N, C-alpha and C positions, 0 to 999 in steps of 0.2 A: 153839751156836745157841740163841737164845730160844724160849720154848714158840710163841709167836706165828710166829717164822720157819720153825720145824718144820713147824707147820700149815699155813703157807703154800707150804713148799717139798712137801709132801705134796699140796696140792691142786694146785699147778702141775704136778707129776708125771702126777696123775689127768686133767687137761683136755689135758694134752700126749698122754697115751694116748690120749684119745679122739679128739683132732685125729687122730693117726695112723691110727686105724681109719677116720675118716672120709676123710682122703686115698684109703685104698686103696678105700674103696667107690666115690668118685669115678672113680678111675682104672678100675676093671673095669666101673663103670656107662658110662663113655664108651667103652671097650671094646665093650661090647654095643652101644650105641648106633649106633656105626662100622660095626660088622658089617652091620646091617640097612641103613645108608645105602649102603654097598657095594654091598649085593644092589639096592637101589632105583636106585643108579646104572649097575648092569650092566643093569637090566631097561629103562630108559628108553635107554640107548644100545642095544639089541637092539630096540627099537621108536620109533628115531629122536625120542626126546621130548626136549625142552630139558633141559639139566642143571640150571635154576634154575626154581623155580614161585613168583615173588612174590606172589601172593595167599596160598599155604599159608604162606610164610615170616611174612608181614605177621601171618597168623592165630596163627600159632606165636609170635611176639614179643609179641603182645597177650596171648596165654594166658599165657607165662610171666612177663609183668608182674604180671599178676592173682596168679599162684602165690606170686610173690616179695612181693607185700604179704603175701599169707595167711601167708607164712614169716616175716615181719618181716625181711626182705633188701631192701637197696636197688634198687627196681626198674630203675634207671638201670644198676646193676651187672649185674643179669641179663638186660637188654637187650643190654648190651655183651658179655656171656660168650655169649648165644645168637647173635650177629652174628657172632663169630668162629667159633663150631662152624659157622654155615651157610656161612660164606666156605670152610672148611676141606671140607665136603662138597661143595660146588658145584666145588672144584678135582678132587676125586675124580671126581664125574660127570663133568668135562670129559676127564679122562684116559681113561675109560672111554669115552667118544664117539670119542676120536681113537684108540684102538685098535681100536673097531668100523670106523672107517672105512678 
């Protein structure tokens, strides 16, 4: 291997190690987030509140789009990602509603 290729392989290894750490952070962060949304779903079910809150969802999407711009992340990707999470949360909330009924 040439010196340049060796350096590139070392940098690649460092980038991949960082990616692996960040993936772990994302998974644990999502786990923590869903712990809270499960509690919200249970609370909503106990008090007969609707499983979705379109006004809050719209605020969160706008907030995340702004954060994405600040983080140099494609805001459309951030919006799609949050919409996916919101759909999953609503599914969980609806399950709570069904179990309380």
